[in-house]
C-alpha positions as semicolon CSV with decimal commas, in nm:
position;residue;x (nm);y (nm);z (nm)
1;M;-0,001;0,011;0,022
2;S;0,112;0,357;-0,053
3;T;0,067;0,620;0,175
4;V;-0,036;0,939;0,077
5;T;0,117;1,265;0,202
6;A;-0,053;1,571;0,282
7;V;0,059;1,867;0,162
8;P;-0,087;2,179;0,319
9;I;-0,236;2,450;0,109
10;P;-0,183;2,817;0,235
11;P;-0,476;3,044;0,263
12;V;-0,529;3,267;0,017
13;R;-0,534;3,619;0,064
14;R;-0,880;3,798;0,081
15;A;-0,786;4,060;-0,163
16;Y;-0,724;3,796;-0,430
17;V;-1,043;3,627;-0,399
18;L;-1,186;4,001;-0,409
19;W;-1,010;4,022;-0,707
20;L;-1,127;3,733;-0,879
21;V;-1,447;3,781;-0,798
22;A;-1,479;4,147;-0,927
23;G;-1,275;4,010;-1,275
24;L;-1,563;3,715;-1,282
25;L;-1,831;4,025;-1,282
26;I;-1,649;4,237;-1,546
27;A;-1,643;3,915;-1,770
28;L;-2,018;3,833;-1,671
29;V;-2,114;4,182;-1,769
30;A;-1,916;4,237;-2,071
31;G;-2,073;3,859;-2,226
32;V;-2,419;3,998;-2,142
33;T;-2,371;4,379;-2,296
34;L;-2,143;4,149;-2,616
35;A;-2,454;3,913;-2,654
36;R;-2,715;4,152;-2,650
37;F;-2,534;4,436;-2,905
38;G;-2,305;4,200;-3,048
39;S;-2,023;4,352;-3,259
40;T;-2,259;4,414;-3,541
41;G;-2,457;4,631;-3,360
42;I;-2,774;4,416;-3,380
43;V;-2,978;4,502;-3,063
44;T;-3,259;4,241;-3,020
45;T;-3,601;4,427;-2,822
46;P;-3,823;4,228;-2,529
47;S;-4,065;4,113;-2,785
48;G;-3,755;3,947;-3,029
49;L;-3,733;4,152;-3,269
50;R;-3,412;4,166;-3,376
51;Y;-3,249;4,535;-3,552
52;Q;-2,940;4,661;-3,685
53;V;-2,934;5,103;-3,714
54;I;-2,798;5,114;-4,039
55;K;-2,810;5,523;-4,067
56;P;-2,944;5,662;-3,767
57;G;-3,140;5,993;-3,968
58;D;-3,270;6,259;-3,813
59;T;-3,315;6,248;-3,423
60;K;-3,502;6,570;-3,425
61;G;-3,802;6,498;-3,598
62;G;-3,943;6,237;-3,304
63;L;-4,042;5,924;-3,382
64;P;-4,385;5,764;-3,502
65;T;-4,654;5,594;-3,334
66;D;-4,926;5,394;-3,415
67;T;-5,180;5,643;-3,475
68;D;-4,902;5,762;-3,786
69;V;-4,877;5,674;-4,158
70;T;-4,482;5,683;-4,303
71;L;-4,387;5,718;-4,593
72;V;-4,108;5,441;-4,649
73;N;-3,878;5,241;-4,921
74;Y;-3,844;4,889;-4,816
75;E;-3,728;4,544;-4,924
76;G;-3,878;4,187;-4,806
77;R;-3,643;3,899;-4,807
78;L;-3,653;3,523;-4,667
79;V;-3,328;3,416;-4,469
80;D;-3,221;3,264;-4,801
81;G;-3,241;3,557;-4,963
82;T;-3,569;3,533;-5,135
83;V;-3,697;3,867;-5,221
84;F;-4,091;3,874;-5,180
85;D;-4,154;4,201;-5,158
86;K;-4,004;4,559;-5,261
87;S;-4,156;4,903;-5,296
88;Q;-4,077;5,054;-5,624
89;Q;-4,106;5,432;-5,485
90;P;-4,175;5,578;-5,176
91;T;-4,453;5,390;-4,977
92;P;-4,701;5,483;-4,768
93;L;-4,769;5,253;-4,497
94;P;-4,988;5,266;-4,154
95;V;-4,747;5,194;-3,823
96;A;-5,055;5,002;-3,728
97;G;-5,151;4,811;-4,079
98;V;-4,851;4,606;-4,108
99;V;-4,719;4,315;-3,871
100;P;-4,658;4,336;-3,543
101;G;-4,258;4,334;-3,572
102;F;-4,275;4,571;-3,865
103;S;-4,506;4,841;-3,709
104;E;-4,238;4,770;-3,382
105;G;-3,901;4,838;-3,626
106;L;-4,042;5,144;-3,741
107;K;-4,161;5,314;-3,416
108;L;-3,773;5,294;-3,376
109;M;-3,673;5,531;-3,664
110;H;-3,608;5,866;-3,736
111;K;-3,677;6,016;-4,017
112;G;-3,425;5,936;-4,304
113;A;-3,297;5,645;-4,101
114;K;-3,251;5,297;-4,261
115;Y;-3,322;5,010;-4,028
116;R;-3,262;4,588;-4,093
117;F;-3,516;4,403;-3,917
118;W;-3,543;4,026;-3,890
119;I;-3,872;3,951;-3,796
120;K;-3,934;3,578;-3,632
121;P;-4,242;3,467;-3,755
122;E;-4,495;3,526;-3,421
123;L;-4,399;3,910;-3,519
124;G;-4,450;3,828;-3,870
125;Y;-4,725;3,618;-4,034
126;G;-4,654;3,297;-3,782
127;E;-4,787;2,943;-3,868
128;R;-4,972;3,130;-4,198
129;A;-4,875;3,122;-4,541
130;N;-4,879;3,463;-4,717
131;G;-4,812;3,448;-5,094
132;P;-4,441;3,397;-5,139
133;I;-4,379;3,400;-4,760
134;P;-4,395;3,022;-4,605
135;A;-4,538;2,936;-4,289
136;N;-4,314;3,032;-3,976
137;S;-4,096;3,250;-4,154
138;T;-3,837;3,494;-4,043
139;L;-3,860;3,777;-4,240
140;V;-3,585;4,052;-4,335
141;F;-3,654;4,371;-4,437
142;D;-3,432;4,655;-4,519
143;V;-3,634;5,003;-4,452
144;E;-3,569;5,367;-4,494
145;L;-3,840;5,571;-4,334
146;Q;-3,819;5,877;-4,568
147;D;-4,121;6,069;-4,326
148;F;-4,445;6,011;-4,119
149;I;-4,757;6,244;-4,061
150;P;-5,038;6,137;-3,815
151;E;-5,364;5,923;-3,971
152;A;-5,609;6,262;-3,921
153;T;-5,348;6,466;-4,121
154;L;-5,315;6,244;-4,377
155;R;-5,719;6,166;-4,403
156;Q;-5,802;6,554;-4,387
157;L;-5,516;6,586;-4,672
158;Q;-5,704;6,348;-4,872
159;M;-6,040;6,540;-4,815
160;Q;-5,896;6,860;-4,918
161;Q;-5,769;6,670;-5,225
162;S;-6,099;6,481;-5,273
163;M;-6,276;6,814;-5,298
164;M;-6,011;6,953;-5,504
165;G;-6,058;6,705;-5,758
166;G;-6,443;6,747;-5,742
167;M;-6,412;7,121;-5,819
168;Q;-6,179;7,050;-6,095
169;G;-6,441;6,835;-6,252
170;M;-6,703;7,091;-6,212
171;G;-6,538;7,334;-6,438
172;G;-6,394;7,523;-6,159
173;P;-6,083;7,700;-6,066
174;G;-5,806;7,490;-6,202
175;G;-6,087;7,306;-6,418
176;A;-5,931;7,137;-6,739
177;P;-5,841;7,344;-7,043
178;G;-6,136;7,438;-7,284
179;G;-6,399;7,269;-7,027
180;P;-6,731;7,477;-6,918
181;A;-6,638;7,825;-6,782
182;A;-6,722;7,871;-6,413
183;P;-7,021;8,059;-6,310
184;V;-7,005;8,411;-6,249
185;P;-7,157;8,564;-5,912
186;G;-7,416;8,821;-6,048
187;G;-7,310;8,691;-6,412
188;R;-7,585;8,597;-6,685
């Protein structure tokens, strides 16, 4: 049989233990920060929307709300790169009228900003297929926010435009050349 010789381990100084604990805490905080923001600048919101700021935009104009209509250029892709939708010109989109992940992303953007969104299925179309988009698809959007206005203001502008169109059709001011003359007050 062999005999084991016990070698006493000298006690560790309290300062060394404190330095070790502090180092571990710093490493933990750095790891969490890196995981949350990553080296690519991708941020994940509490809902699970992932986004990357490509161009920050003008921070003076505020942020869109659910009651606003945005004017955006966008391209929607699947994670394999297949493009399923792309605006041909700046397109008005009501913030509350799009899938939840897109809506959440719009409300993070300032005028002139360009973002990339990764919308998980629960914030997109979920378990249902939608045209070229298969069920349970993660959607990738590149979005550039041109402008936004309150929906009530847009409706008012549309009403004014509709009324002006009606007046033009009746030969009023700005009517078509060669159209009937506008009635003149007190005229014959």
